[in-house]
KEZA-588554 format. One record per residue (C-alpha): residue in three letters; chain; z, x, y. Coordinates in steps of 0.25 Angstrom, whole numbers, plus 5000, padded with zeros to 4 digits. Layout:
Ala,A,Z,X,Y
...
***
This chain:
Met,A,4864,4791,5152
Lys,A,4855,4801,5146
Thr,A,4861,4815,5146
Gly,A,4852,4822,5135
Lys,A,4848,4833,5145
Lys,A,4862,4835,5151
Met,A,4870,4847,5148
Ile,A,4883,4843,5141
Ala,A,4890,4857,5141
Leu,A,4899,4854,5153
Ala,A,4901,4840,5149
Leu,A,4915,4834,5151
Ala,A,4919,4847,5159
Ala,A,4922,4839,5172
Val,A,4928,4827,5165
Leu,A,4937,4835,5156
Thr,A,4943,4843,5167
Val,A,4952,4832,5169
Ser,A,4958,4834,5155
Ala,A,4958,4849,5156
Ala,A,4965,4849,5169
Gly,A,4973,4837,5168
Cys,A,4979,4836,5154
Val,A,4991,4844,5151
Thr,A,5002,4842,5141
Glu,A,5014,4847,5149
Asp,A,5022,4839,5159
Pro,A,5015,4838,5172
Phe,A,5021,4843,5185
Asp,A,5026,4834,5196
Met,A,5015,4834,5207
Asn,A,5024,4829,5217
Ser,A,5034,4841,5216
Ala,A,5027,4852,5224
Gly,A,5020,4844,5236
Gly,A,5027,4831,5237
Lys,A,5014,4824,5237
Thr,A,5014,4810,5235
Thr,A,5008,4806,5221
Ser,A,5005,4792,5215
Asn,A,5017,4784,5210
Ala,A,5017,4781,5195
Ala,A,5014,4766,5199
Asp,A,5000,4771,5204
Lys,A,4996,4776,5190
Pro,A,4991,4768,5179
Gly,A,5001,4763,5169
Lys,A,4999,4769,5155
Gln,A,4995,4758,5146
Asp,A,4994,4755,5131
Asn,A,4981,4761,5128
Ala,A,4981,4754,5114
Arg,A,4975,4742,5121
Thr,A,4962,4750,5124
Gly,A,4960,4757,5112
Tyr,A,4962,4771,5119
Asp,A,4975,4778,5118
Gly,A,4970,4792,5123
Thr,A,4968,4798,5109
Thr,A,4954,4802,5103
Pro,A,4945,4797,5098
Ile,A,4944,4788,5109
Tyr,A,4933,4779,5104
Lys,A,4931,4773,5090
Asp,A,4916,4774,5092
Thr,A,4909,4785,5099
Phe,A,4909,4781,5114
Glu,A,4898,4787,5124
Ile,A,4902,4790,5138
Ser,A,4893,4796,5149
Ile,A,4898,4806,5159
Leu,A,4893,4812,5172
Leu,A,4898,4826,5175
Pro,A,4895,4837,5185
Gly,A,4890,4849,5177
Thr,A,4878,4858,5176
Gln,A,4869,4863,5164
Gln,A,4871,4878,5168
Ala,A,4886,4877,5168
Ala,A,4886,4870,5154
Ala,A,4875,4879,5148
Pro,A,4884,4890,5143
Gln,A,4893,4880,5135
Asn,A,4881,4873,5130
Ala,A,4875,4886,5125
Ala,A,4888,4890,5118
Glu,A,4887,4878,5109
Thr,A,4872,4878,5106
Ser,A,4864,4887,5098
Gly,A,4849,4888,5094
Ala,A,4840,4876,5098
Glu,A,4852,4869,5103
Ser,A,4855,4879,5114
Gly,A,4840,4880,5118
Ala,A,4840,4865,5121
Glu,A,4849,4867,5133
Ser,A,4857,4854,5138
Gly,A,4848,4845,5130
Glu,A,4835,4849,5137
Ala,A,4822,4848,5129
Gly,A,4820,4859,5118
Ala,A,4808,4866,5114
Glu,A,4802,4854,5107
Gly,A,4804,4846,5120
Thr,A,4815,4837,5113
Glu,A,4829,4835,5120
Thr,A,4841,4841,5113
Glu,A,4855,4834,5115
Pro,A,4864,4843,5122
Val,A,4874,4851,5114
Met,A,4888,4845,5117
Pro,A,4899,4856,5119
Gly,A,4910,4856,5109
Trp,A,4921,4853,5118
Ile,A,4914,4840,5123
Arg,A,4910,4837,5108
Lys,A,4925,4838,5105
Ile,A,4929,4828,5117
Glu,A,4918,4818,5111
Glu,A,4923,4819,5097
Lys,A,4937,4818,5101
Ala,A,4935,4805,5109
Asn,A,4923,4800,5101
Val,A,4914,4799,5113
Lys,A,4900,4803,5116
Leu,A,4898,4809,5130
Asp,A,4885,4807,5138
Leu,A,4886,4818,5148
Glu,A,4878,4820,5161
Phe,A,4879,4831,5171
Thr,A,4876,4833,5186
Asp,A,4876,4847,5191
Thr,A,4889,4850,5197
Ala,A,4883,4855,5210
Phe,A,4877,4841,5213
Tyr,A,4886,4832,5205
Ala,A,4893,4826,5217
Asp,A,4880,4822,5224
Glu,A,4872,4818,5212
Thr,A,4883,4809,5207
Ala,A,4885,4803,5220
Lys,A,4871,4799,5220
Arg,A,4872,4793,5206
Leu,A,4884,4785,5210
Ala,A,4877,4780,5223
Ala,A,4866,4775,5214
Gly,A,4876,4769,5204
Thr,A,4867,4770,5192
Asp,A,4867,4778,5179
Leu,A,4882,4781,5180
Pro,A,4889,4787,5168
Asp,A,4902,4782,5162
Val,A,4910,4793,5168
Met,A,4907,4803,5180
Lys,A,4913,4813,5188
Met,A,4913,4808,5202
Pro,A,4906,4815,5213
Ser,A,4918,4815,5223
Met,A,4933,4811,5223
Asp,A,4928,4797,5229
Ala,A,4939,4797,5240
Asp,A,4932,4786,5247
Met,A,4931,4778,5235
Glu,A,4916,4776,5236
Tyr,A,4913,4777,5221
Ile,A,4925,4768,5218
Arg,A,4920,4757,5228
Ser,A,4906,4758,5223
Gly,A,4910,4752,5210
Leu,A,4903,4763,5202
Ile,A,4915,4768,5195
Leu,A,4925,4760,5188
Asp,A,4940,4757,5191
Leu,A,4948,4764,5180
Thr,A,4962,4758,5184
Asp,A,4963,4749,5172
Tyr,A,4958,4760,5162
Tyr,A,4969,4769,5168
Asn,A,4979,4758,5166
Asn,A,4974,4754,5152
Ser,A,4968,4766,5145
Ala,A,4972,4779,5152
Val,A,4980,4788,5143
His,A,4978,4802,5147
Leu,A,4974,4799,5161
Tyr,A,4988,4792,5162
Asp,A,4994,4804,5158
Gln,A,4987,4812,5169
Leu,A,4992,4802,5179
Glu,A,5006,4804,5174
Lys,A,5005,4819,5175
Tyr,A,4998,4820,5188
Pro,A,5002,4809,5197
Ala,A,4993,4814,5208
Leu,A,4981,4809,5200
Gly,A,4986,4795,5202
Thr,A,4987,4797,5217
Glu,A,4972,4802,5218
Leu,A,4966,4792,5208
Val,A,4972,4779,5212
Thr,A,4965,4772,5223
Pro,A,4972,4764,5234
Glu,A,4970,4751,5226
Gly,A,4977,4757,5214
Arg,A,4964,4759,5206
Ile,A,4959,4771,5198
Phe,A,4944,4774,5197
Tyr,A,4943,4788,5193
Leu,A,4946,4798,5182
Pro,A,4952,4811,5188
Glu,A,4948,4825,5185
Ile,A,4962,4831,5186
Ala,A,4963,4845,5192
Asp,A,4970,4856,5185
Leu,A,4984,4853,5190
Glu,A,4991,4863,5181
Tyr,A,4982,4875,5182
Gly,A,4974,4872,5195
Thr,A,4986,4877,5204
Gln,A,4982,4885,5216
Gly,A,4992,4895,5222
Leu,A,4995,4910,5225
Leu,A,4991,4921,5215
Val,A,4996,4935,5218
Asn,A,4990,4948,5212
Arg,A,5001,4953,5203
Gln,A,4993,4966,5201
Phe,A,4993,4969,5216
Arg,A,5008,4967,5216
Leu,A,5010,4976,5205
Arg,A,5002,4987,5211
Leu,A,5010,4986,5224
Leu,A,5023,4986,5216
Ser,A,5018,4998,5208
Ala,A,5014,5006,5221
Ala,A,5028,5003,5227
Ser,A,5034,5010,5215
Ala,A,5024,5021,5213
Pro,A,5026,5035,5216
Val,A,5017,5041,5228
Ala,A,5005,5047,5223
Gln,A,4994,5056,5229
Asn,A,4981,5050,5231
Asn,A,4968,5057,5231
Ser,A,4968,5061,5246
Gly,A,4982,5067,5245
Ala,A,4989,5055,5252
Ser,A,5000,5047,5245
Gly,A,4999,5033,5240
Asn,A,5005,5024,5230
Ala,A,4998,5022,5217
Leu,A,4994,5007,5214
Gly,A,4987,5007,5201
Gly,A,4974,4999,5200
Asn,A,4963,5005,5208
Ser,A,4972,5016,5215
Thr,A,4970,5031,5213
Ala,A,4971,5035,5198
Gly,A,4982,5044,5194
Thr,A,4993,5039,5204
Ala,A,5006,5035,5199
Thr,A,5009,5020,5198
Ala,A,5023,5014,5196
Gln,A,5023,5003,5185
Val,A,5030,4990,5189
Ser,A,5033,4978,5181
Glu,A,5028,4963,5183
Ala,A,5043,4960,5185
Glu,A,5044,4969,5197
Leu,A,5034,4959,5205
Ala,A,5042,4951,5214
Glu,A,5039,4936,5212
Ile,A,5032,4930,5224
Thr,A,5040,4917,5227
Thr,A,5039,4915,5242
Val,A,5028,4914,5253
Ser,A,5034,4926,5260
Leu,A,5034,4934,5247
Phe,A,5019,4931,5245
Lys,A,5016,4936,5259
Thr,A,5023,4949,5256
Val,A,5015,4951,5244
Leu,A,5002,4949,5251
Ser,A,5007,4959,5262
Glu,A,5009,4969,5250
Phe,A,4995,4967,5245
Arg,A,4990,4969,5259
Asp,A,4997,4982,5261
Gly,A,4999,4989,5248
Asp,A,4985,4991,5241
Ala,A,4988,4980,5231
Asn,A,4975,4982,5224
Gly,A,4978,4997,5222
Asn,A,4964,5002,5227
Gly,A,4970,5011,5238
Ser,A,4967,5002,5249
Thr,A,4976,4993,5257
Thr,A,4965,4985,5264
Asp,A,4957,4978,5253
Glu,A,4968,4969,5247
Val,A,4967,4954,5250
Pro,A,4982,4950,5249
Phe,A,4979,4935,5249
Phe,A,4966,4928,5246
Leu,A,4964,4913,5249
Leu,A,4952,4904,5250
Pro,A,4951,4896,5262
Glu,A,4950,4883,5254
Asp,A,4963,4887,5248
Val,A,4971,4888,5261
Ala,A,4974,4873,5260
Gly,A,4980,4874,5246
Met,A,4989,4886,5249
Gly,A,4996,4877,5259
Thr,A,5005,4873,5247
Leu,A,5013,4886,5250
Phe,A,5018,4878,5262
Gly,A,5019,4865,5255
Leu,A,5006,4860,5261
Asp,A,4995,4851,5255
Leu,A,4983,4856,5263
Val,A,4974,4852,5252
Thr,A,4974,4837,5255
Gly,A,4981,4840,5269
Trp,A,4991,4828,5267
Thr,A,5004,4826,5260
Val,A,5013,4814,5259
Gly,A,5028,4817,5264
Ser,A,5040,4811,5257
Asp,A,5040,4800,5268
Gly,A,5026,4796,5263
Lys,A,5020,4801,5276
Val,A,5007,4809,5275
Val,A,5007,4823,5281
Phe,A,4995,4831,5286
Glu,A,4998,4845,5281
Tyr,A,4989,4852,5291
Lys,A,4998,4849,5303
Thr,A,5012,4852,5296
Asp,A,5021,4863,5300
Ala,A,5020,4868,5285
Tyr,A,5005,4869,5288
Arg,A,5007,4877,5300
Glu,A,5016,4887,5293
Tyr,A,5006,4888,5282
Ile,A,4994,4892,5291
Ser,A,5004,4902,5298
Phe,A,5007,4908,5285
Met,A,4992,4909,5281
His,A,4989,4915,5295
Gly,A,4999,4925,5293
Leu,A,4993,4930,5280
Tyr,A,4980,4930,5286
Thr,A,4984,4939,5299
Asp,A,4992,4948,5290
Gly,A,4980,4951,5281
Leu,A,4986,4945,5269
Leu,A,4976,4933,5268
Tyr,A,4961,4937,5265
Gln,A,4955,4938,5279
Asp,A,4942,4931,5275
Phe,A,4949,4920,5268
Ala,A,4943,4909,5277
Ala,A,4929,4913,5271
Ala,A,4933,4917,5257
Asp,A,4928,4910,5244
Asp,A,4930,4911,5229
Lys,A,4920,4923,5229
Thr,A,4928,4930,5239
Ala,A,4940,4928,5230
Asp,A,4933,4933,5218
Glu,A,4928,4946,5225
Leu,A,4942,4949,5230
Leu,A,4949,4946,5217
Lys,A,4939,4955,5209
Ala,A,4941,4966,5220
Gly,A,4956,4966,5217
Arg,A,4959,4963,5231
Ile,A,4967,4950,5231
Gly,A,4982,4950,5231
Ala,A,4985,4935,5231
Ile,A,4976,4923,5230
Trp,A,4978,4907,5231
Gln,A,4970,4902,5220
Ser,A,4971,4893,5207
Phe,A,4981,4899,5198
Ala,A,4971,4896,5187
Glu,A,4963,4908,5193
Ala,A,4974,4918,5191
Ala,A,4968,4923,5178
Ala,A,4954,4924,5184
Asp,A,4959,4931,5197
Ser,A,4967,4941,5188
Arg,A,4954,4945,5181
Lys,A,4946,4946,5193
Ala,A,4956,4955,5199
Asp,A,4957,4964,5187
Ser,A,4946,4963,5176
Ser,A,4955,4969,5166
Trp,A,4965,4957,5167
Asn,A,4965,4947,5156
Ala,A,4972,4935,5152
Ala,A,4980,4942,5142
Gln,A,4988,4950,5152
Pro,A,5002,4945,5155
Glu,A,5000,4944,5170
Leu,A,4990,4938,5179
Ile,A,4985,4947,5191
Tyr,A,4985,4935,5200
Gln,A,4998,4929,5198
Pro,A,5000,4914,5202
Leu,A,5012,4911,5211
Ala,A,5022,4900,5210
Pro,A,5023,4892,5224
Leu,A,5030,4901,5234
Asp,A,5042,4897,5241
Asn,A,5039,4895,5256
Glu,A,5050,4901,5265
Lys,A,5045,4891,5276
Gly,A,5051,4880,5267
Tyr,A,5038,4873,5263
Lys,A,5036,4869,5248
Ser,A,5026,4878,5242
Ala,A,5017,4875,5230
Asn,A,5005,4879,5223
Leu,A,4993,4870,5224
Ala,A,4988,4861,5213
Gln,A,4974,4855,5213
Glu,A,4972,4841,5217
Pro,A,4974,4832,5205
Ile,A,4960,4826,5204
Ser,A,4948,4835,5205
Gly,A,4937,4825,5202
Leu,A,4935,4811,5198
Tyr,A,4928,4804,5186
Ala,A,4924,4789,5185
Ile,A,4919,4779,5175
Thr,A,4907,4772,5181
Arg,A,4903,4758,5181
Asp,A,4892,4761,5172
Cys,A,4902,4764,5161
Ala,A,4901,4753,5150
Glu,A,4915,4755,5144
Pro,A,4923,4761,5155
Glu,A,4937,4760,5148
Lys,A,4932,4767,5135
Val,A,4926,4778,5144
Phe,A,4940,4779,5151
Trp,A,4946,4782,5138
Phe,A,4938,4794,5136
Cys,A,4940,4798,5151
Asp,A,4955,4797,5148
Tyr,A,4954,4805,5136
Leu,A,4948,4817,5144
Tyr,A,4962,4818,5151
Ser,A,4969,4820,5137
Asp,A,4975,4833,5132
Glu,A,4965,4833,5121
Ala,A,4953,4832,5129
Gly,A,4959,4842,5139
Thr,A,4961,4852,5128
Ile,A,4947,4851,5123
Leu,A,4941,4854,5137
Lys,A,4951,4865,5140
Glu,A,4947,4872,5127
Ala,A,4932,4870,5127
Ser,A,4927,4866,5140
Pro,A,4917,4876,5147
Arg,A,4925,4872,5160
Arg,A,4939,4877,5159
Ser,A,4949,4871,5169
Ala,A,4958,4880,5177
Ala,A,4969,4877,5167
Ala,A,4960,4882,5155
Ser,A,4956,4894,5164
Ile,A,4970,4899,5166
Val,A,4975,4896,5152
Ala,A,4963,4904,5146
Glu,A,4964,4916,5156
Ser,A,4979,4918,5156
Pro,A,4987,4909,5146
Ala,A,5000,4916,5150
His,A,4999,4912,5164
Ala,A,4994,4897,5162
Ala,A,5008,4892,5161
Gln,A,5012,4899,5174
Val,A,5000,4893,5182
Lys,A,5003,4879,5176
Glu,A,5018,4881,5180
Phe,A,5014,4884,5195
Ala,A,5006,4871,5195
Ala,A,5019,4863,5194
Ala,A,5022,4869,5207
Ser,A,5009,4865,5214
Tyr,A,5006,4855,5224
Val,A,4996,4845,5221
Pro,A,4987,4840,5232
Val,A,4984,4825,5230
Arg,A,4972,4818,5238
Thr,A,4971,4804,5242
Leu,A,4958,4801,5235
Trp,A,4955,4787,5240
Val,A,4951,4783,5254
Leu,A,4949,4769,5257
Pro,A,4936,4764,5264
Glu,A,4944,4760,5277
Glu,A,4949,4775,5277
Gln,A,4935,4782,5276
Asn,A,4933,4782,5290
Thr,A,4946,4790,5293
Val,A,4943,4800,5282
His,A,4928,4802,5286
Thr,A,4932,4803,5301
Tyr,A,4943,4812,5300
Gly,A,4946,4818,5286
Glu,A,4936,4829,5284
Asp,A,4937,4834,5299
Leu,A,4952,4835,5298
Asp,A,4952,4842,5285
Ser,A,4941,4852,5289
Tyr,A,4948,4855,5302
Cys,A,4962,4858,5295
Arg,A,4955,4867,5284
Arg,A,4948,4875,5295
Ala,A,4960,4876,5304
Met,A,4969,4881,5293
Ile,A,4959,4893,5291
Asp,A,4959,4895,5306
Phe,A,4974,4895,5307
Ile,A,4975,4905,5295
Thr,A,4965,4915,5301
Gly,A,4970,4913,5315
Lys,A,4958,4906,5321
Leu,A,4968,4896,5325
Thr,A,4982,4900,5329
Ile,A,4995,4893,5324
Asp,A,5002,4893,5337
Asp,A,5008,4880,5343
Gly,A,4996,4878,5352
Thr,A,4985,4879,5341
Trp,A,4993,4871,5331
Glu,A,4995,4859,5341
Ala,A,4980,4860,5344
Tyr,A,4977,4860,5329
Leu,A,4986,4848,5327
Tyr,A,4979,4841,5338
Ser,A,4965,4844,5331
Leu,A,4971,4837,5318
Lys,A,4973,4824,5326
Gly,A,4959,4825,5332
Leu,A,4953,4826,5318
Gly,A,4960,4813,5314
Glu,A,4973,4818,5307
Asp,A,4981,4806,5311
Gln,A,4970,4797,5305
Ile,A,4969,4804,5292
Ala,A,4985,4805,5292
Ala,A,4985,4790,5293
Leu,A,4975,4788,5282
Arg,A,4983,4798,5273
Gln,A,4995,4790,5275
Thr,A,4988,4777,5271
Gln,A,4983,4784,5259
Ala,A,4997,4789,5255
Asp,A,5004,4776,5257
Arg,A,4995,4769,5247
Arg,A,4997,4779,5236
***
């Protein structure tokens, strides 16, 4: 593969996210503890073998002689250019990404330092090729369809749930390599059993290398504006002051009228938010008390939630609405969207909406909306990744910096649910992408060694310290080191949704006929229940359950049961 004109600055950013996110030195948390989700048994995982037989023991250098590996990744020249420019000078920087220079000759791309370090450690030479991220899935699918000019390693265009690429013979069965060569990958399977559940096919084979989600720092949950709470507590303790119009009012600080007296309160006076009902009480205080201190009680948004995050927040009521299916202690699958807990959850959310506690335009909100409201100092609480706590704090107050002892947006531990449901925060799904070694690879086991090394602590440290693409873990540690441990601690109380990746050929018709329509209807109805377009009375609820059956709930449930039984 020729890559003389390919930009190398992003390089292994996509591949190496597996090590940045997945490699940790601390003891792993038990993924079964929060959600009761079935994960793979130890027997489903490869056994750790004596790697001396292969000549690879997980340490570097991996190869005695420099070994070349070709890799296809999503990336763009524009995204990579700043990193490239930072490491070039003079004539080198002028020959951007190896394109023809002034004399019309090609210049080899300048290799970023962190990639050179990986190469030097492993004694490998990487032949890297990029396809624009925006078109990667389509272009790579076409290339796989043609079945020619495949690299040694590539990121797959999809999660291959129907096993189309596995059945095509274009990618290699890695089971024997997992059994005989895996060192760091084996450790990942030990730490995160859900990886085995998602990777192992019904026949007990493994074809892919996982891009592991940031399970420790990628937790989503509730973040509450500590600054709002302090203002309201101060206002409750402050003497009454005269405003400019002669009327009385409490002095709140922040944007309130200058010169008014404000009571000083300590952080210790803030009551800990530990239950769902206390959280709702705090939202009511934000709504009624001019929490942002600008003299108005009408512009606060007590709680902001994106429509795509409504499913994830179901963990407050012990629900997995991300996948929609759980496996009970009796081994029977449960469709979460028809349970009593789900009805309780949407009733709770509808109450927030009708009481003016939930952002009234949340059904149409997006990330841009969130940014605008954060920068305007209007959001009291938000459901978001805890890794965004530092960034949200800085958006809310430009004077805030990571050296300060407290975040403005404080992550909450899982709330006790007075209804009796087991509450949790939400972790990401274990696998966020798949990589494959292709049939065109001449020495696949040796390539597997390098891939295994990328899951090591050593490779992960190189990426986290030098990569132009910081993971959520690196972001929270860099932005607010004092709070990284707290965020990581909350991850231990998070529910991990685990997908069933593989659908056998004989199951495809059921999935195609019912799966997408059922999922779309449930997500749409959830928003309608919350906003009141659908009522939650007995008659409407029965009609809703009837609609689920008409959309193939029974058929999908039977399929899910079959998939659960063969794990």
